N, C-alpha and C positions, 0 to 999 in steps of 0.2 A: 520377801516371801509372799507369794500370791494368796495363800490361804488366810492370812491375817485380815484381809479386806473382803471377805465374803459379803456380798450384798443381796444374794437371793439363793434360795434352794427351791427348785421347782420339781414337781412330780412329772414323770414321763406320761404326759396326757395330751389331749387335743390332737390325737393322731388320726390320720386318714385310715379308716377301717379296712377298706378293700385293697390297700396296697400290700406289696410283698413285705413281710415283717422286717427284713433286713434293710429295706429301702424306704420304710415308712416315714413320711414327713410328720414331725411333731413340733409343737411349739408351746410357748408360754410367754407371759408378759411380766415385767417387774419395773418398778420405779427406781431410777438411778438417784442416789442421794446427791445433794448439792455438792458440786465440785468446782474448783477453779477452772476456767477455760484452758484447754490444752489437749494433747493427745495422750490417751491412756491405753494400756494393754488390758484386754478383757480375755479371760480364760474360762472355758467351761468344760466340764467333764460329765460323762454319763456312763451308765452301765447298760449295755444293750441286752445281754443275756447274763444270767447269774455268773459272776466272776469274770466277765468280759468287759473291761473298762476302756474308754476312749477319752482322749483329750484333744482340744483344739483351741485356737486363740485368734484374736484379730485386734488391730489397732482401732480405737474408737475416738473420734474427735468430738469434744464438747465445746460448743461455741458460746460466746457471751450472749446472754438472753437479749432478745430484741425488746426495745421499749416502745 
């Protein structure tokens, strides 16, 4: 289950103010905890308007640190 591995909860911030509210680019940063190299599934969810939830996901590759 994806919920048991929550690594960040970000507020809906850092948005482009002048953009259309439904197409507004927003973002945030978080640090990924130490993980073994490999490909992981990252899922994120957001509430655009009250009661209107969206979910998306992507594969993320974590490489061995360079020395």
